Backbone as JSON, one array per atom type, in Angstrom:
{
  "sequence": "MSTLPHNALVKSIGFGDDKMYIELNTSRVLAVPYTYTDKLKNAKIEDLKDYRLIANGLGIHFNAIDEDLSIEGIIRDFGNETKRINISVQANFLDQVDQYAKEHHLTRSALLQKATLEYIAS",
  "N": [[-216.24, 83.14, -109.26], [-217.44, 84.87, -111.95], [-217.57, 82.42, -115.02], [-218.02, 83.73, -117.67], [-218.07, 85.28, -120.37], [-217.69, 89.03, -120.21], [-220.74, 91.01, -120.34], [-221.79, 89.37, -122.18], [-224.39, 87.53, -124.46], [-227.22, 85.74, -125.68], [-227.47, 85.74, -128.98], [-228.81, 84.07, -131.04], [-230.02, 81.44, -132.3], [-229.25, 77.81, -132.93], [-230.32, 74.93, -134.58], [-228.89, 71.63, -135.55], [-227.58, 68.48, -136.53], [-226.84, 66.84, -134.19], [-226.73, 68.82, -132.98], [-226.68, 72.29, -131.07], [-226.5, 75.3, -131.48], [-225.13, 77.73, -130.02], [-225.19, 81.78, -130.65], [-223.41, 84.04, -129.73], [-223.89, 87.64, -128.54], [-220.9, 88.95, -128.32], [-220.23, 87.7, -130.11], [-219.07, 84.75, -130.51], [-220.1, 81.4, -130.7], [-221.79, 78.39, -129.3], [-221.12, 75.45, -129.68], [-223.34, 73.0, -128.62], [-223.5, 69.39, -127.59], [-226.6, 67.65, -128.01], [-226.71, 65.57, -126.35], [-225.9, 66.88, -123.99], [-227.92, 67.21, -121.32], [-230.08, 65.18, -119.84], [-232.88, 65.93, -120.82], [-232.8, 67.4, -123.39], [-231.42, 65.85, -124.81], [-233.73, 63.81, -125.27], [-235.46, 65.16, -126.1], [-237.98, 66.06, -129.05], [-236.71, 68.22, -131.9], [-238.51, 69.96, -132.61], [-239.71, 70.64, -130.06], [-237.07, 71.49, -129.15], [-237.16, 74.02, -130.73], [-238.91, 75.53, -129.35], [-238.78, 77.99, -127.76], [-237.31, 80.3, -125.18], [-235.4, 83.32, -124.24], [-234.57, 83.72, -121.44], [-233.84, 86.07, -118.34], [-232.44, 88.19, -119.63], [-231.01, 87.17, -122.1], [-229.15, 85.73, -120.5], [-229.74, 83.18, -120.5], [-231.62, 80.51, -121.86], [-235.07, 78.92, -121.62], [-236.23, 76.01, -122.3], [-239.46, 75.77, -123.06], [-241.55, 73.26, -124.0], [-240.0, 71.04, -123.02], [-239.13, 72.05, -120.15], [-237.04, 73.08, -119.72], [-234.34, 74.7, -118.83], [-231.16, 76.55, -119.29], [-228.09, 78.11, -118.38], [-226.11, 80.3, -120.0], [-223.9, 80.85, -118.6], [-223.48, 78.13, -117.03], [-223.01, 76.32, -119.56], [-220.43, 77.42, -120.68], [-218.87, 76.91, -118.25], [-219.1, 74.14, -118.23], [-218.32, 73.27, -120.46], [-216.16, 74.71, -120.64], [-215.08, 76.51, -122.57], [-215.61, 79.07, -124.63], [-216.55, 78.08, -128.08], [-215.58, 78.03, -131.29], [-217.52, 78.18, -134.41], [-216.54, 76.45, -137.19], [-215.87, 75.73, -140.86], [-215.76, 73.16, -142.49], [-214.05, 70.7, -144.83], [-214.73, 67.0, -145.54], [-214.15, 64.05, -146.28], [-216.5, 61.96, -146.53], [-216.36, 59.22, -146.2], [-214.36, 59.81, -143.6], [-215.33, 61.12, -142.07], [-217.69, 59.34, -140.95], [-215.69, 57.02, -140.08], [-214.97, 58.73, -137.98], [-217.12, 59.22, -136.23], [-217.65, 56.61, -135.5], [-215.85, 56.22, -133.95], [-215.74, 58.34, -132.5], [-218.55, 57.3, -130.87], [-217.72, 54.88, -129.84], [-215.99, 55.6, -127.37], [-217.5, 57.71, -125.59], [-217.2, 60.05, -126.87], [-218.13, 63.42, -128.43], [-218.27, 64.16, -131.91], [-216.65, 66.37, -132.26], [-215.43, 67.0, -129.83], [-214.07, 64.21, -129.92], [-211.95, 65.56, -132.54], [-211.22, 67.8, -131.68], [-209.65, 66.87, -129.3], [-207.75, 64.82, -130.84], [-207.34, 66.79, -132.38], [-204.96, 68.61, -130.21], [-203.59, 66.8, -129.98], [-202.09, 65.94, -131.53], [-200.72, 68.19, -131.87], [-199.26, 68.6, -129.57], [-197.01, 66.86, -129.85]],
  "CA": [[-215.78, 83.9, -109.75], [-217.85, 84.12, -113.43], [-216.88, 82.16, -116.49], [-218.68, 84.3, -118.76], [-217.47, 87.07, -120.77], [-218.68, 90.38, -120.09], [-221.88, 91.13, -121.57], [-222.07, 87.98, -123.48], [-225.77, 87.39, -124.35], [-227.78, 85.16, -126.33], [-228.34, 86.66, -129.56], [-229.31, 83.44, -131.9], [-229.46, 79.47, -131.54], [-229.56, 77.68, -134.34], [-230.57, 73.49, -134.48], [-227.85, 70.61, -136.2], [-228.61, 67.21, -136.49], [-226.31, 66.05, -133.23], [-226.09, 69.6, -131.36], [-227.14, 73.6, -130.88], [-225.05, 76.06, -132.24], [-225.97, 79.15, -129.7], [-224.85, 82.34, -131.53], [-223.85, 85.21, -128.4], [-223.44, 89.25, -128.42], [-219.39, 88.21, -128.41], [-219.53, 86.74, -132.24], [-218.4, 83.91, -130.47], [-220.39, 80.19, -130.44], [-221.41, 78.01, -127.91], [-221.84, 74.26, -129.92], [-223.69, 72.28, -127.13], [-224.79, 68.8, -127.77], [-227.9, 67.28, -127.48], [-226.47, 64.92, -125.04], [-225.62, 67.82, -122.73], [-228.64, 66.97, -120.41], [-231.09, 64.34, -121.16], [-234.03, 66.27, -121.53], [-232.58, 67.27, -124.72], [-230.99, 64.72, -125.53], [-234.9, 62.87, -125.43], [-236.05, 66.21, -127.11], [-237.32, 66.65, -130.48], [-236.13, 69.23, -132.85], [-239.94, 70.87, -132.88], [-239.92, 71.27, -128.89], [-236.56, 72.85, -128.62], [-237.16, 75.2, -131.04], [-239.76, 76.0, -128.94], [-237.58, 78.47, -126.76], [-238.13, 81.51, -124.91], [-234.52, 83.62, -123.58], [-235.08, 84.29, -120.7], [-232.83, 86.95, -117.82], [-232.2, 88.88, -121.28], [-230.06, 86.72, -122.77], [-228.33, 85.48, -119.78], [-229.97, 81.41, -120.59], [-232.3, 80.09, -122.34], [-235.7, 78.44, -121.3], [-237.15, 75.34, -123.77], [-240.7, 75.32, -123.07], [-242.39, 72.71, -123.96], [-239.95, 70.38, -122.32], [-239.66, 72.72, -118.89], [-235.82, 73.02, -119.03], [-233.47, 75.86, -118.17], [-230.14, 76.09, -119.25], [-227.6, 78.91, -118.6], [-224.89, 80.12, -120.72], [-222.79, 80.65, -117.82], [-223.11, 76.79, -117.22], [-222.75, 75.85, -120.27], [-218.92, 77.63, -120.97], [-218.34, 76.26, -117.47], [-218.99, 72.73, -118.44], [-217.42, 72.97, -122.06], [-214.28, 74.95, -120.54], [-214.5, 77.46, -123.06], [-216.39, 79.01, -125.81], [-215.9, 77.91, -129.23], [-215.46, 79.25, -132.65], [-218.18, 77.27, -135.24], [-216.27, 76.4, -137.61], [-216.83, 74.51, -141.84], [-214.39, 72.05, -143.08], [-215.32, 69.51, -146.17], [-213.52, 66.2, -145.63], [-214.54, 62.96, -147.15], [-218.05, 61.29, -145.82], [-215.89, 57.74, -145.03], [-213.41, 60.14, -142.56], [-216.58, 61.22, -140.83], [-218.55, 57.96, -140.99], [-214.51, 56.71, -138.94], [-215.05, 59.66, -136.57], [-218.15, 58.96, -135.43], [-217.72, 55.3, -134.85], [-215.01, 55.81, -132.66], [-216.24, 58.82, -131.44], [-219.31, 56.65, -130.4], [-216.84, 53.94, -129.21], [-215.08, 55.94, -126.59], [-217.98, 58.19, -125.45], [-217.22, 61.49, -127.08], [-218.89, 63.71, -129.53], [-217.23, 64.16, -132.69], [-216.25, 67.49, -132.08], [-214.97, 66.49, -128.66], [-212.51, 63.8, -130.66], [-211.81, 66.48, -133.06], [-210.36, 68.99, -130.74], [-208.55, 65.92, -128.51], [-207.1, 64.61, -131.25], [-205.39, 68.06, -133.1], [-204.7, 68.72, -129.57], [-202.53, 65.82, -128.85], [-201.08, 65.99, -132.78], [-200.0, 69.39, -131.78], [-198.42, 68.72, -128.58], [-196.34, 65.76, -129.87]],
  "C": [[-216.77, 83.37, -111.33], [-217.09, 83.65, -114.51], [-217.44, 82.68, -117.76], [-218.35, 85.66, -118.68], [-218.68, 88.0, -120.42], [-219.46, 90.77, -120.82], [-222.07, 89.92, -122.15], [-223.36, 87.55, -122.86], [-226.19, 86.19, -125.27], [-227.97, 85.85, -127.34], [-229.25, 85.88, -130.94], [-229.15, 82.09, -131.47], [-229.99, 79.06, -132.68], [-229.72, 75.54, -133.75], [-229.62, 73.12, -135.44], [-228.52, 69.41, -135.98], [-228.55, 66.41, -135.21], [-226.45, 67.38, -132.33], [-227.12, 71.28, -131.59], [-226.33, 73.75, -130.83], [-226.2, 77.77, -131.16], [-224.67, 80.5, -129.95], [-224.86, 83.73, -130.11], [-223.51, 86.59, -129.41], [-221.94, 89.13, -128.86], [-219.3, 87.97, -129.99], [-219.09, 85.34, -131.93], [-220.02, 82.87, -130.72], [-220.37, 79.53, -129.84], [-222.32, 76.64, -128.72], [-222.54, 72.75, -128.72], [-224.39, 71.2, -128.02], [-226.01, 67.85, -127.51], [-227.86, 66.33, -126.09], [-225.86, 65.65, -123.83], [-226.61, 67.04, -121.26], [-230.02, 66.34, -121.44], [-232.51, 64.95, -120.9], [-233.49, 66.7, -123.22], [-231.97, 66.66, -125.0], [-232.49, 63.98, -125.84], [-236.16, 63.76, -126.31], [-236.27, 66.19, -128.22], [-237.38, 67.45, -130.95], [-237.21, 70.73, -132.57], [-239.31, 71.45, -131.29], [-238.36, 71.96, -128.56], [-236.21, 73.76, -129.62], [-238.4, 76.0, -130.2], [-239.37, 76.26, -127.95], [-238.04, 79.83, -126.33], [-236.44, 81.66, -124.58], [-234.9, 84.09, -122.31], [-233.54, 85.7, -119.21], [-232.2, 87.92, -118.89], [-231.34, 88.57, -121.78], [-228.91, 86.28, -122.12], [-228.5, 83.48, -120.5], [-231.5, 81.65, -121.39], [-233.7, 78.92, -121.52], [-236.5, 77.57, -122.66], [-238.31, 74.98, -122.85], [-241.82, 73.94, -123.2], [-241.52, 71.09, -122.58], [-239.15, 70.84, -120.76], [-237.98, 72.15, -118.37], [-235.1, 74.29, -119.58], [-232.03, 75.62, -118.28], [-228.92, 77.66, -119.09], [-226.13, 79.17, -119.29], [-223.26, 80.3, -120.39], [-221.95, 78.96, -117.63], [-222.74, 76.34, -118.22], [-220.97, 76.28, -120.63], [-218.3, 77.06, -119.67], [-218.15, 75.02, -117.8], [-218.38, 72.02, -119.4], [-215.8, 73.18, -121.45], [-214.1, 75.93, -121.35], [-215.52, 77.9, -124.26], [-216.02, 78.42, -126.88], [-216.43, 78.66, -130.03], [-216.38, 78.06, -133.76], [-217.08, 77.8, -137.14], [-216.78, 75.34, -139.46], [-215.9, 74.25, -142.43], [-215.18, 70.79, -143.89], [-213.68, 68.3, -146.41], [-214.18, 65.42, -146.29], [-215.73, 62.04, -145.95], [-216.98, 59.89, -145.39], [-215.09, 58.0, -144.03], [-214.64, 60.13, -141.69], [-217.65, 60.35, -140.13], [-217.32, 57.2, -139.11], [-214.65, 57.23, -137.74], [-216.0, 59.01, -135.88], [-218.06, 57.37, -134.94], [-216.71, 55.26, -133.54], [-214.91, 56.56, -132.3], [-217.22, 58.19, -130.28], [-218.86, 56.03, -128.98], [-216.47, 54.28, -128.07], [-215.62, 57.05, -125.73], [-217.65, 60.06, -125.46], [-218.08, 62.07, -127.9], [-217.9, 63.88, -130.39], [-216.6, 65.22, -132.27], [-215.1, 67.38, -131.01], [-213.32, 66.3, -128.99], [-211.79, 64.36, -131.44], [-210.27, 67.07, -133.05], [-209.33, 67.96, -130.04], [-207.51, 65.65, -129.59], [-205.72, 65.44, -131.92], [-204.26, 68.23, -132.08], [-203.22, 67.74, -128.82], [-201.52, 65.76, -130.22], [-200.29, 66.73, -132.37], [-198.99, 69.67, -130.59], [-197.4, 67.46, -128.63], [-195.37, 66.3, -131.26]]
}
């Protein structure tokens, strides 16, 4: 059973400080932390920018590190597509979030999602 939305293909890729943002032609964005694979985690940004789309946009090949990622695999591993949002918070709050996330082996996004879902459920 495919977890890939019908006709979802990579449209563009952006590279942030701790994750890459894969925009799909469905207007959704997958936020993928560099810790997703060891090769991504150990790569330099310039190595990650040396990529090409494979299978007409169903996947990405990173030439410099010889790594392939499929959109279906990313969605399967992260459970769902995500929407990218921008929020403004105080820097010291993000420092606390990052420290807590690191101590609990989570990404910032994962921690904020978990905390929000627990708050909503309570």
